[in-house]
C-alpha positions as CSV (number, residue, x, y, z in Angstrom):
1,M,0.0,0.0,0.0
2,K,1.5,3.3,-1.1
3,I,0.5,6.5,0.9
4,A,1.7,10.0,-0.2
5,F,2.4,12.8,2.2
6,Q,4.0,16.3,2.0
7,G,7.5,16.7,3.2
8,E,10.5,14.5,3.9
9,R,10.8,11.3,5.9
10,G,10.2,12.1,9.6
11,A,7.5,14.7,8.9
12,Y,4.5,14.9,11.2
13,S,2.4,13.8,8.3
14,E,4.4,10.5,8.1
15,N,3.7,10.0,11.9
16,A,0.0,10.5,11.1
17,I,0.2,7.8,8.4
18,Y,1.6,5.2,10.9
19,T,-1.0,6.2,13.5
20,F,-3.9,5.4,11.0
21,F,-2.5,2.6,8.9
22,G,0.1,1.0,11.1
23,E,3.8,0.5,10.2
24,D,3.4,-2.0,7.3
25,V,2.9,0.6,4.5
26,Q,5.1,2.2,1.9
27,V,5.3,6.0,2.4
28,E,5.7,8.3,-0.6
29,P,7.2,11.8,0.2
30,R,6.1,14.6,-2.0
31,K,7.4,18.2,-2.2
32,D,4.1,19.9,-1.6
33,L,0.4,19.3,-0.9
34,R,-0.6,19.7,-4.6
35,E,1.7,16.8,-5.5
36,V,0.0,14.7,-2.8
37,F,-3.4,15.3,-4.3
38,E,-2.0,14.6,-7.8
39,S,-0.4,11.4,-6.7
40,V,-3.7,10.0,-5.5
41,T,-5.6,11.5,-8.5
42,N,-3.2,9.8,-10.9
43,Q,-3.3,6.5,-8.9
44,E,0.4,6.7,-8.2
45,S,-0.6,6.3,-4.5
46,E,-3.7,4.6,-3.1
47,F,-4.1,7.2,-0.3
48,G,-2.7,10.6,0.7
49,V,-2.5,12.1,4.2
50,V,-2.7,15.9,4.3
51,P,-3.0,18.4,7.3
52,I,-6.3,20.2,7.5
53,E,-5.9,22.2,10.7
54,N,-3.8,22.8,13.8
55,S,-5.2,23.5,17.2
56,L,-3.1,26.6,17.7
57,E,-2.4,28.0,14.2
58,G,-5.7,27.2,12.6
59,S,-6.7,25.9,9.2
60,V,-4.3,24.8,6.4
61,N,-5.9,26.9,3.6
62,Q,-4.1,25.2,0.7
63,T,-5.6,21.9,1.6
64,Y,-9.1,23.3,1.5
65,D,-8.4,25.0,-1.8
66,L,-7.1,21.8,-3.4
67,F,-10.4,20.0,-2.7
68,L,-12.0,22.4,-5.2
69,T,-9.6,21.4,-8.0
70,H,-9.3,17.7,-7.4
71,N,-12.1,15.1,-7.4
72,L,-11.0,13.2,-4.2
73,K,-12.8,12.1,-1.1
74,V,-12.0,12.3,2.6
75,R,-11.7,8.7,3.8
76,G,-10.4,9.1,7.3
77,E,-9.5,11.6,10.0
78,I,-6.3,11.5,12.2
79,I,-5.4,13.7,15.2
80,I,-1.9,13.6,16.5
81,R,0.0,15.5,19.3
82,I,2.7,17.7,17.9
83,S,5.8,17.8,20.0
84,H,8.8,19.8,18.7
85,C,12.5,19.0,19.2
86,L,15.5,21.2,18.6
87,I,17.8,19.0,16.4
88,A,21.4,19.4,15.2
89,N,24.3,17.5,13.9
90,P,26.2,15.4,16.4
91,G,28.8,17.5,18.3
92,T,26.8,20.7,18.0
93,T,25.9,22.2,21.4
94,I,22.9,24.5,22.0
95,E,25.3,27.3,23.0
96,S,26.9,27.2,19.5
97,V,23.7,27.3,17.6
98,K,23.1,30.7,15.8
99,T,20.5,29.8,13.2
100,V,17.4,27.6,13.4
101,Y,15.5,26.3,10.3
102,S,12.0,24.9,10.2
103,H,8.5,25.2,8.7
104,S,7.0,28.6,9.6
105,Q,4.3,27.0,11.7
106,A,6.8,25.1,13.8
107,L,8.8,28.3,14.3
108,A,5.6,30.1,15.4
109,Q,4.6,27.3,17.8
110,S,8.0,27.4,19.5
111,R,8.2,31.2,19.7
112,K,9.0,31.6,23.4
113,F,11.8,29.1,23.4
114,L,13.4,30.6,20.3
115,E,13.1,34.2,21.6
116,N,14.8,33.3,24.9
117,C,17.7,31.8,22.9
118,K,17.8,34.7,20.4
119,F,18.4,32.5,17.4
120,N,18.3,33.7,13.8
121,L,15.2,32.0,12.3
122,I,14.9,30.9,8.7
123,P,11.5,29.4,7.5
124,T,11.7,26.3,5.2
125,Y,9.1,24.2,3.4
126,D,9.2,21.3,5.9
127,T,10.2,20.4,9.4
128,A,11.9,17.1,8.6
129,G,13.3,18.6,5.4
130,S,15.2,21.1,7.6
131,V,16.9,18.3,9.5
132,K,17.8,16.5,6.2
133,M,19.3,19.8,4.9
134,L,21.4,20.2,8.1
135,K,22.7,16.7,7.6
136,E,23.5,17.0,3.9
137,K,25.3,20.4,4.4
138,A,27.0,19.3,7.7
139,L,26.0,22.6,9.3
140,K,27.6,22.9,12.7
141,N,26.3,26.2,14.0
142,A,22.7,25.5,13.1
143,A,19.7,23.5,14.3
144,A,16.2,22.6,13.1
145,I,12.8,22.1,14.7
146,A,11.2,18.8,13.9
147,S,9.9,15.5,15.4
148,E,11.9,13.1,17.4
149,K,11.4,10.6,14.6
150,A,13.2,12.9,12.2
151,A,16.2,13.0,14.4
152,K,16.3,9.2,14.5
153,I,15.9,8.8,10.7
154,Y,18.8,11.2,9.9
155,D,20.9,10.1,12.9
156,M,21.0,13.6,14.4
157,S,21.2,14.8,18.0
158,I,18.3,16.2,20.0
159,L,19.4,19.4,21.9
160,A,16.0,20.1,23.5
161,R,12.6,18.4,23.7
162,E,9.0,19.7,23.9
163,I,10.0,23.2,23.0
164,E,6.5,24.2,21.7
165,D,4.9,27.0,23.6
166,N,1.7,25.1,24.3
167,Q,1.4,21.4,24.9
168,T,-2.2,21.3,23.7
169,N,-0.7,21.4,20.2
170,Y,-2.5,18.9,17.9
171,T,-2.8,18.7,14.2
172,R,-5.8,17.2,12.4
173,F,-5.2,15.3,9.1
174,F,-7.4,14.0,6.4
175,V,-6.9,10.7,4.6
176,I,-7.7,11.3,0.9
177,S,-8.6,8.7,-1.7
178,K,-10.9,8.0,-4.7
179,E,-13.7,6.9,-2.4
180,D,-14.9,7.8,1.1
181,S,-15.6,5.3,4.0
182,P,-18.6,3.1,4.6
183,K,-20.8,3.9,7.5
184,T,-19.5,2.9,11.0
185,G,-22.0,4.6,13.3
186,K,-19.4,7.1,14.5
187,D,-18.9,9.2,11.5
188,K,-18.5,12.8,10.2
189,T,-19.2,14.3,6.8
190,S,-17.4,17.2,5.2
191,I,-18.9,19.4,2.5
192,I,-18.2,22.6,0.6
193,F,-21.0,25.0,-0.3
194,A,-21.7,28.5,-1.4
195,A,-24.8,30.5,-0.3
196,S,-26.7,32.9,-2.5
197,H,-26.1,36.6,-1.9
198,T,-29.5,37.2,-0.3
199,P,-30.4,38.2,3.3
200,G,-30.5,35.2,5.6
201,S,-29.2,32.7,3.0
202,L,-26.4,31.3,5.2
203,Y,-28.8,31.3,8.3
204,S,-31.4,29.3,6.3
205,T,-28.7,26.8,5.2
206,L,-27.4,26.2,8.8
207,E,-31.0,26.1,10.1
208,E,-31.6,22.8,8.1
209,F,-28.9,21.2,10.3
210,A,-30.4,22.5,13.5
211,K,-33.9,21.3,12.6
212,R,-32.5,17.7,12.3
213,R,-30.3,18.1,15.4
214,L,-27.2,17.4,13.3
215,N,-24.1,18.7,15.2
216,L,-21.8,21.0,13.3
217,T,-18.2,20.4,14.3
218,K,-16.5,23.1,12.1
219,I,-17.4,25.8,9.7
220,E,-14.7,27.7,7.7
221,S,-15.0,30.4,4.9
222,R,-12.5,30.8,2.1
223,P,-12.5,33.2,-0.8
224,T,-13.8,31.7,-4.1
225,K,-10.9,33.3,-5.9
226,Q,-13.4,34.0,-8.8
227,K,-15.0,37.2,-7.6
228,P,-13.8,39.6,-4.8
229,W,-15.6,39.2,-1.5
230,E,-17.4,36.0,-2.4
231,Y,-16.8,32.9,-0.3
232,N,-17.2,29.1,-0.1
233,F,-18.0,27.5,3.2
234,Y,-16.3,24.4,4.4
235,L,-18.5,22.5,6.9
236,D,-18.1,19.3,9.0
237,F,-21.0,17.7,10.7
238,E,-21.6,14.5,12.7
239,G,-23.2,11.7,10.8
240,H,-22.7,9.7,7.5
241,R,-24.1,10.9,4.2
242,V,-26.2,7.7,3.8
243,E,-28.1,8.2,7.1
244,Q,-31.6,9.5,6.6
245,K,-31.2,12.9,8.3
246,C,-27.9,13.5,6.5
247,K,-29.4,12.6,3.2
248,E,-32.3,15.0,3.8
249,V,-30.1,17.9,4.6
250,L,-27.8,17.3,1.6
251,E,-30.7,17.0,-0.8
252,I,-32.1,20.4,0.5
253,L,-28.6,22.0,0.2
254,E,-28.4,20.7,-3.4
255,K,-31.5,22.7,-4.2
256,T,-30.9,25.9,-2.1
257,T,-27.2,26.6,-2.4
258,T,-25.4,27.9,-5.4
259,F,-22.7,25.3,-5.2
260,L,-22.4,22.0,-3.2
261,K,-19.6,19.5,-3.1
262,I,-19.6,16.5,-0.8
263,L,-16.1,15.7,0.3
264,G,-17.1,12.5,1.9
265,S,-18.0,10.7,5.1
266,Y,-15.5,9.0,7.4
267,P,-15.0,7.7,10.9
268,R,-14.5,10.3,13.6
269,A,-11.0,10.3,15.1
270,N,-10.8,9.8,18.9
271,Q,-11.2,13.0,20.7
272,T,-7.9,14.3,21.9
273,P,-7.6,14.9,25.7
274,I,-6.6,18.5,26.6
């Protein structure tokens, strides 16, 4: 089984893959999120795993946008704890580090630690990719922020652990594929829709969920990128699209919204303890 993810070996997305599928899979690193979607679309990989939101930094907007341009479904949901390490080449001490490389979100999530140490910060495209770069260039006065697994994969030293500002740091991932998941009884459904530009249109749409006591777990707006100040809404709700109440509301939205795309139904991830 081939599963694509964005980043290098040791990325948090790879950790999410093993959490969901187990260790007996073939992981396929891709340079960016678009390549993950294209890998699954072109059947180079059976599944992809992509981040959708972080509990501290919010939504991953590019992932939402890619669902509009690719005909893929959400098959699963993964939530993992994000714990950052400061990683360097063997022999490097924390006192000798002048520059730290990592993804911009990892740098933001470790702001307090980094400010106290007064490092020069350089954003990169990937956490684990930063560790790989340090290894390949044999940089001695630099470090990277990434996972403990990245340090093990590249045989690097961990100078500090759990350097994130907030330990309630979780990332939610979607498993994407050609098909969504069968009903399990503990499911969620994700959709994209656009409401008409009339008074109360969004309220009327959301009211259909309230009438049927369908619990909304997330709603997010994103620009359509077609006309200024027009938005698509990304919505998650509890239930599977084949259940009667869910079918009813989706049939109504098909008639009353100007655009509707069902991203899929999938088993809810276990709630993460705070």
